[in-house]
MIDREN-747276 format. One record per residue (C-alpha): residue in one letter; residue number from 1; y, z, x. Coordinates in steps of 0.25 Angstrom, whole numbers. Layout:
N
- A / NUM / Y / Z / X;
...
# end
This chain:
372
- M / 1 / 0 / 0 / 0;
- T / 2 / 13 / -4 / 5;
- I / 3 / 24 / 7 / 5;
- K / 4 / 38 / 1 / 1;
- L / 5 / 50 / 4 / 10;
- N / 6 / 58 / 16 / 8;
- S / 7 / 72 / 17 / 7;
- I / 8 / 74 / 17 / 22;
- G / 9 / 65 / 5 / 24;
- I / 10 / 52 / 12 / 28;
- S / 11 / 38 / 10 / 22;
- K / 12 / 36 / 24 / 19;
- D / 13 / 38 / 34 / 8;
- P / 14 / 51 / 42 / 10;
- K / 15 / 44 / 55 / 10;
- S / 16 / 35 / 50 / 21;
- T / 17 / 47 / 45 / 28;
- K / 18 / 54 / 54 / 38;
- V / 19 / 68 / 51 / 42;
- V / 20 / 77 / 58 / 52;
- V / 21 / 92 / 58 / 46;
- A / 22 / 103 / 59 / 57;
- M / 23 / 112 / 70 / 50;
- S / 24 / 126 / 72 / 56;
- G / 25 / 130 / 82 / 46;
- G / 26 / 139 / 72 / 39;
- V / 27 / 138 / 67 / 25;
- D / 28 / 132 / 53 / 29;
- S / 29 / 120 / 58 / 36;
- S / 30 / 118 / 71 / 26;
- T / 31 / 118 / 60 / 15;
- V / 32 / 108 / 52 / 21;
- A / 33 / 98 / 64 / 24;
- G / 34 / 100 / 67 / 9;
- M / 35 / 97 / 53 / 4;
- M / 36 / 85 / 52 / 13;
- K / 37 / 81 / 66 / 8;
- K / 38 / 82 / 62 / -7;
- D / 39 / 75 / 49 / -5;
- G / 40 / 63 / 58 / 0;
- Y / 41 / 62 / 55 / 15;
- N / 42 / 58 / 65 / 24;
- V / 43 / 71 / 68 / 31;
- V / 44 / 75 / 75 / 44;
- G / 45 / 89 / 77 / 47;
- V / 46 / 93 / 78 / 62;
- T / 47 / 107 / 82 / 66;
- L / 48 / 113 / 79 / 81;
- K / 49 / 122 / 90 / 87;
- L / 50 / 130 / 81 / 96;
- Y / 51 / 140 / 90 / 102;
- D / 52 / 146 / 104 / 103;
- D / 53 / 158 / 106 / 93;
- S / 54 / 171 / 110 / 98;
- K / 55 / 182 / 115 / 89;
- E / 56 / 189 / 102 / 88;
- V / 57 / 175 / 95 / 84;
- A / 58 / 173 / 105 / 73;
- K / 59 / 186 / 102 / 67;
- S / 60 / 185 / 86 / 68;
- K / 61 / 177 / 77 / 58;
- Q / 62 / 166 / 74 / 67;
- C / 63 / 151 / 72 / 66;
- C / 64 / 139 / 80 / 73;
- S / 65 / 147 / 93 / 75;
- G / 66 / 141 / 107 / 72;
- Q / 67 / 146 / 107 / 58;
- D / 68 / 139 / 93 / 56;
- V / 69 / 126 / 99 / 61;
- M / 70 / 127 / 111 / 51;
- D / 71 / 130 / 101 / 39;
- A / 72 / 118 / 93 / 43;
- K / 73 / 110 / 106 / 43;
- R / 74 / 115 / 109 / 29;
- V / 75 / 112 / 96 / 23;
- A / 76 / 98 / 96 / 29;
- H / 77 / 96 / 110 / 23;
- K / 78 / 101 / 104 / 9;
- L / 79 / 92 / 93 / 9;
- D / 80 / 80 / 100 / 14;
- I / 81 / 77 / 92 / 26;
- E / 82 / 73 / 94 / 41;
- H / 83 / 85 / 95 / 50;
- K / 84 / 86 / 95 / 65;
- V / 85 / 98 / 96 / 75;
- L / 86 / 98 / 89 / 88;
- F / 87 / 107 / 94 / 99;
- Y / 88 / 112 / 81 / 107;
- Q / 89 / 124 / 87 / 113;
- S / 90 / 121 / 83 / 127;
- K / 91 / 115 / 69 / 122;
- F / 92 / 128 / 66 / 114;
- K / 93 / 137 / 70 / 126;
- E / 94 / 130 / 61 / 136;
- G / 95 / 127 / 49 / 126;
- V / 96 / 140 / 49 / 118;
- V / 97 / 151 / 59 / 124;
- D / 98 / 150 / 55 / 139;
- N / 99 / 150 / 39 / 135;
- F / 100 / 162 / 41 / 126;
- V / 101 / 170 / 47 / 138;
- E / 102 / 165 / 38 / 148;
- S / 103 / 169 / 26 / 139;
- Y / 104 / 184 / 30 / 138;
- L / 105 / 184 / 32 / 153;
- K / 106 / 179 / 17 / 154;
- G / 107 / 191 / 12 / 145;
- E / 108 / 182 / 10 / 133;
- T / 109 / 182 / 15 / 119;
- P / 110 / 169 / 21 / 116;
- I / 111 / 162 / 23 / 103;
- P / 112 / 154 / 36 / 104;
- C / 113 / 148 / 35 / 90;
- V / 114 / 140 / 22 / 95;
- Q / 115 / 135 / 30 / 107;
- C / 116 / 131 / 42 / 99;
- N / 117 / 122 / 33 / 89;
- K / 118 / 117 / 26 / 100;
- T / 119 / 113 / 39 / 108;
- V / 120 / 111 / 52 / 101;
- K / 121 / 110 / 47 / 87;
- F / 122 / 101 / 36 / 86;
- N / 123 / 95 / 36 / 100;
- D / 124 / 91 / 51 / 100;
- L / 125 / 90 / 53 / 85;
- F / 126 / 81 / 41 / 84;
- N / 127 / 72 / 47 / 94;
- E / 128 / 72 / 61 / 87;
- S / 129 / 69 / 54 / 74;
- K / 130 / 57 / 47 / 80;
- K / 131 / 52 / 60 / 86;
- L / 132 / 53 / 66 / 71;
- K / 133 / 44 / 54 / 67;
- A / 134 / 55 / 50 / 57;
- D / 135 / 54 / 35 / 50;
- A / 136 / 69 / 34 / 51;
- L / 137 / 82 / 39 / 56;
- I / 138 / 92 / 39 / 45;
- T / 139 / 108 / 41 / 48;
- G / 140 / 120 / 41 / 39;
- H / 141 / 127 / 30 / 46;
- Y / 142 / 134 / 20 / 37;
- V / 143 / 126 / 7 / 42;
- K / 144 / 117 / -1 / 32;
- S / 145 / 103 / -3 / 38;
- I / 146 / 92 / -13 / 32;
- T / 147 / 78 / -12 / 35;
- K / 148 / 68 / -24 / 34;
- D / 149 / 55 / -25 / 41;
- N / 150 / 57 / -12 / 48;
- I / 151 / 70 / -18 / 55;
- T / 152 / 83 / -11 / 51;
- N / 153 / 96 / -18 / 52;
- M / 154 / 110 / -12 / 52;
- Y / 155 / 122 / -16 / 44;
- R / 156 / 136 / -12 / 41;
- A / 157 / 137 / -1 / 30;
- I / 158 / 141 / -4 / 16;
- D / 159 / 152 / 5 / 18;
- E / 160 / 160 / -3 / 28;
- N / 161 / 170 / 9 / 30;
- R / 162 / 158 / 18 / 35;
- D / 163 / 149 / 8 / 42;
- Q / 164 / 144 / 13 / 55;
- S / 165 / 136 / 1 / 60;
- Y / 166 / 146 / -1 / 72;
- F / 167 / 142 / 12 / 77;
- L / 168 / 127 / 10 / 76;
- F / 169 / 126 / -4 / 84;
- N / 170 / 119 / 3 / 95;
- T / 171 / 107 / 6 / 86;
- T / 172 / 95 / 0 / 93;
- R / 173 / 85 / -8 / 84;
- E / 174 / 74 / 2 / 85;
- Q / 175 / 84 / 13 / 81;
- L / 176 / 89 / 4 / 69;
- N / 177 / 75 / 2 / 63;
- Y / 178 / 74 / 17 / 63;
- L / 179 / 87 / 20 / 57;
- R / 180 / 91 / 21 / 43;
- F / 181 / 106 / 21 / 37;
- P / 182 / 106 / 24 / 22;
- L / 183 / 121 / 25 / 20;
- G / 184 / 123 / 11 / 25;
- G / 185 / 123 / 5 / 11;
- I / 186 / 132 / 15 / 4;
- L / 187 / 146 / 20 / 4;
- K / 188 / 151 / 32 / 10;
- S / 189 / 156 / 37 / -3;
- E / 190 / 142 / 36 / -8;
- T / 191 / 136 / 44 / 3;
- R / 192 / 145 / 56 / -1;
- E / 193 / 141 / 55 / -15;
- I / 194 / 127 / 55 / -11;
- A / 195 / 129 / 67 / -2;
- K / 196 / 136 / 74 / -15;
- K / 197 / 124 / 71 / -23;
- L / 198 / 115 / 77 / -12;
- E / 199 / 124 / 89 / -12;
- L / 200 / 126 / 89 / 3;
- N / 201 / 136 / 98 / 9;
- V / 202 / 142 / 87 / 17;
- A / 203 / 145 / 77 / 6;
- E / 204 / 160 / 79 / 8;
- K / 205 / 160 / 81 / 23;
- P / 206 / 171 / 72 / 30;
- D / 207 / 166 / 61 / 38;
- S / 208 / 166 / 63 / 53;
- Q / 209 / 178 / 54 / 59;
- D / 210 / 179 / 58 / 74;
- I / 211 / 170 / 55 / 86;
- C / 212 / 161 / 67 / 85;
- F / 213 / 164 / 73 / 99;
- V / 214 / 179 / 68 / 99;
- P / 215 / 187 / 79 / 91;
- N / 216 / 198 / 72 / 82;
- G / 217 / 197 / 59 / 90;
- D / 218 / 202 / 64 / 102;
- Y / 219 / 193 / 56 / 112;
- V / 220 / 202 / 59 / 124;
- S / 221 / 200 / 74 / 124;
- V / 222 / 185 / 71 / 124;
- I / 223 / 187 / 63 / 137;
- E / 224 / 197 / 74 / 142;
- K / 225 / 185 / 84 / 140;
- F / 226 / 174 / 76 / 148;
- R / 227 / 182 / 67 / 157;
- P / 228 / 196 / 75 / 160;
- D / 229 / 197 / 65 / 173;
- A / 230 / 198 / 53 / 164;
- F / 231 / 213 / 54 / 161;
- K / 232 / 219 / 45 / 172;
- K / 233 / 233 / 39 / 172;
- G / 234 / 233 / 25 / 174;
- N / 235 / 241 / 12 / 171;
- I / 236 / 244 / 5 / 158;
- K / 237 / 246 / -10 / 160;
- D / 238 / 250 / -22 / 151;
- I / 239 / 241 / -34 / 150;
- D / 240 / 248 / -41 / 162;
- G / 241 / 244 / -29 / 171;
- N / 242 / 257 / -22 / 172;
- V / 243 / 258 / -7 / 172;
- I / 244 / 266 / -2 / 161;
- G / 245 / 261 / 13 / 159;
- V / 246 / 252 / 24 / 163;
- H / 247 / 241 / 30 / 155;
- D / 248 / 234 / 44 / 156;
- G / 249 / 220 / 39 / 155;
- I / 250 / 212 / 27 / 149;
- V / 251 / 204 / 35 / 140;
- N / 252 / 217 / 37 / 132;
- F / 253 / 216 / 23 / 128;
- T / 254 / 208 / 13 / 120;
- I / 255 / 208 / -2 / 118;
- G / 256 / 219 / -5 / 106;
- Q / 257 / 226 / 8 / 108;
- R / 258 / 241 / 7 / 105;
- K / 259 / 245 / 21 / 104;
- G / 260 / 247 / 30 / 116;
- I / 261 / 250 / 20 / 126;
- K / 262 / 263 / 25 / 127;
- L / 263 / 271 / 12 / 132;
- A / 264 / 283 / 7 / 127;
- A / 265 / 283 / -7 / 123;
- K / 266 / 289 / -17 / 112;
- E / 267 / 275 / -19 / 106;
- P / 268 / 264 / -9 / 107;
- Y / 269 / 254 / -8 / 118;
- Y / 270 / 239 / -8 / 115;
- V / 271 / 228 / -5 / 125;
- I / 272 / 222 / -18 / 128;
- E / 273 / 212 / -14 / 139;
- I / 274 / 208 / -1 / 147;
- N / 275 / 204 / -2 / 162;
- A / 276 / 196 / 9 / 165;
- D / 277 / 194 / 4 / 180;
- K / 278 / 209 / 4 / 183;
- N / 279 / 212 / 15 / 172;
- E / 280 / 222 / 5 / 166;
- I / 281 / 226 / 3 / 152;
- I / 282 / 230 / -11 / 148;
- V / 283 / 240 / -13 / 136;
- G / 284 / 244 / -25 / 128;
- S / 285 / 248 / -30 / 114;
- K / 286 / 240 / -29 / 103;
- Q / 287 / 236 / -44 / 104;
- H / 288 / 230 / -41 / 118;
- L / 289 / 219 / -33 / 110;
- V / 290 / 213 / -45 / 104;
- K / 291 / 199 / -48 / 109;
- K / 292 / 189 / -59 / 105;
- E / 293 / 178 / -57 / 116;
- I / 294 / 170 / -45 / 118;
- F / 295 / 160 / -41 / 130;
- L / 296 / 149 / -32 / 125;
- K / 297 / 139 / -24 / 132;
- D / 298 / 127 / -15 / 129;
- L / 299 / 123 / -22 / 117;
- N / 300 / 113 / -19 / 106;
- L / 301 / 109 / -30 / 98;
- L / 302 / 102 / -28 / 84;
- G / 303 / 104 / -42 / 79;
- N / 304 / 96 / -54 / 83;
- K / 305 / 100 / -66 / 92;
- R / 306 / 103 / -75 / 79;
- E / 307 / 112 / -66 / 72;
- F / 308 / 121 / -65 / 86;
- Q / 309 / 122 / -80 / 86;
- R / 310 / 129 / -80 / 73;
- E / 311 / 144 / -75 / 70;
- I / 312 / 143 / -60 / 71;
- F / 313 / 153 / -49 / 67;
- A / 314 / 157 / -38 / 77;
- K / 315 / 163 / -25 / 76;
- V / 316 / 171 / -20 / 89;
- R / 317 / 175 / -6 / 84;
- S / 318 / 170 / 3 / 74;
- T / 319 / 182 / 1 / 64;
- G / 320 / 183 / -14 / 67;
- K / 321 / 181 / -26 / 58;
- L / 322 / 168 / -35 / 59;
- L / 323 / 173 / -47 / 68;
- K / 324 / 167 / -61 / 68;
- S / 325 / 161 / -63 / 81;
- K / 326 / 151 / -71 / 90;
- I / 327 / 143 / -65 / 101;
- N / 328 / 137 / -69 / 114;
- I / 329 / 126 / -60 / 117;
- I / 330 / 124 / -61 / 134;
- N / 331 / 112 / -52 / 134;
- D / 332 / 106 / -40 / 128;
- N / 333 / 118 / -31 / 133;
- E / 334 / 130 / -40 / 133;
- A / 335 / 138 / -50 / 124;
- I / 336 / 152 / -56 / 121;
- L / 337 / 157 / -55 / 107;
- N / 338 / 167 / -65 / 103;
- L / 339 / 176 / -61 / 91;
- Q / 340 / 179 / -72 / 81;
- E / 341 / 192 / -64 / 76;
- E / 342 / 202 / -55 / 84;
- E / 343 / 200 / -41 / 87;
- Y / 344 / 210 / -30 / 93;
- G / 345 / 207 / -19 / 103;
- I / 346 / 192 / -21 / 106;
- S / 347 / 188 / -10 / 116;
- P / 348 / 177 / -8 / 127;
- G / 349 / 168 / 3 / 123;
- Q / 350 / 168 / -1 / 108;
- A / 351 / 155 / -7 / 101;
- C / 352 / 155 / -21 / 96;
- V / 353 / 144 / -22 / 84;
- F / 354 / 139 / -35 / 79;
- Y / 355 / 136 / -38 / 65;
- S / 356 / 130 / -50 / 57;
- K / 357 / 132 / -52 / 42;
- D / 358 / 120 / -54 / 32;
- Q / 359 / 116 / -51 / 18;
- N / 360 / 116 / -37 / 21;
- G / 361 / 130 / -35 / 28;
- Y / 362 / 134 / -33 / 41;
- K / 363 / 122 / -31 / 51;
- V / 364 / 123 / -25 / 64;
- L / 365 / 118 / -34 / 75;
- G / 366 / 121 / -23 / 86;
- G / 367 / 133 / -23 / 96;
- G / 368 / 138 / -19 / 110;
- W / 369 / 149 / -12 / 117;
- I / 370 / 162 / -18 / 120;
- K / 371 / 163 / -21 / 136;
- K / 372 / 176 / -29 / 136;
# end
C-alpha cells in the first residue's frame, strides 16, 4: 500500500514523522511549531543560544537573546513538545561575529544573517536534526518551498515584504531537500492570527529588527570592541585622485553612503569606493555609483545550466528590487553578472542572489558574494 504524501511532502503518516522546529522565541518559529503539533507531527523544538546578553541587547529588538530562549521554552511547554537549547556562543563568535568585523576591515559591507544561516543555523542545526533522526528540519523563514520527487526548490515568499530568500541563497542542495518552510505561502498577518488561535504568549511580540549582536544598529561599536586598532586616519580622495579630506577609519563608511563624509561641496558626495589596502575613501557624485557589471566569488548554485543560460533576475542587496540580468558562470566558484538595468551603490561583501520565473513564482537559483 502506498502512503500518500503528508503536508510537508514526505510519504509517512504525520504522527510517524519526526520534525525538528528551529525555535528562536519569536512569533514566526513559535507558530510553525504550533502548526506542526496541530497537524499531528512528532515535534522537537530546538533553540540556539548564540551570544551572551548585554544591557544594550536586552533593550533592543533582536533575536536569539536570553529573553527569546525563555519565550521559546514557554511556547514548547504550552504546546507540550520536547524542547532543547543548544549553546553555540563560541561557534557563533567564530563563524559570524569575527567574519563580520574582518569584512568591514577589508572595506566590505557584510551580511551576518547569511553567514549565520550558512554556519550555525543550517549547518549545525542540520547535523543536530540528523542526530535526532528527524525526517525534516522546519523553520519560520518566509520562503516558499515546493517538494517534488524528493527534490525541494526554494521560491520567494507570497508576502514579498517578508521574503527572506535572499538570506538563504547559501543553503546547500542537501540541506534544502531536508528543510521545510511552512510560512512561505501565507502573509505575516495570517501568521499572527494563527498564533492567537493557538493561544501562544508571543502572538503580539514585536519582530526583531536589528542584527542580533549589534545593539541599536551601532555596528561601529562592535568593531571598536573587538578591533580597537581598526580606526586609522586616512585620505579621502575624489575620483581624479585628488586628496580632499581626511577620515577617521574606513570602517565608518559603506558604499553609497552620503551622510557623515563631512566635506563641503556644491553637490553631495557619495562613497564610491573603499580601498582597504591604501586606507582610502573615494568619493564622487551619485552617477558614479551606477554599476552594470559585477564580479562574483564563492558561488552556491542550485539551478541547472539551462536555467542560467536564459535571462535571470538578480538581487544585489536585501532591500533591493529584482533586476533583469545575464550571467556568465566562469567556473563553480566565479561568475560575471551583467545587469540589464542600472543599479546604484553595489558593495563588495554583499550577496547577489539569482532567480528565474516559472508558474510557481520566483525560484532561487543560488547566488554568490560580490567581489568587485
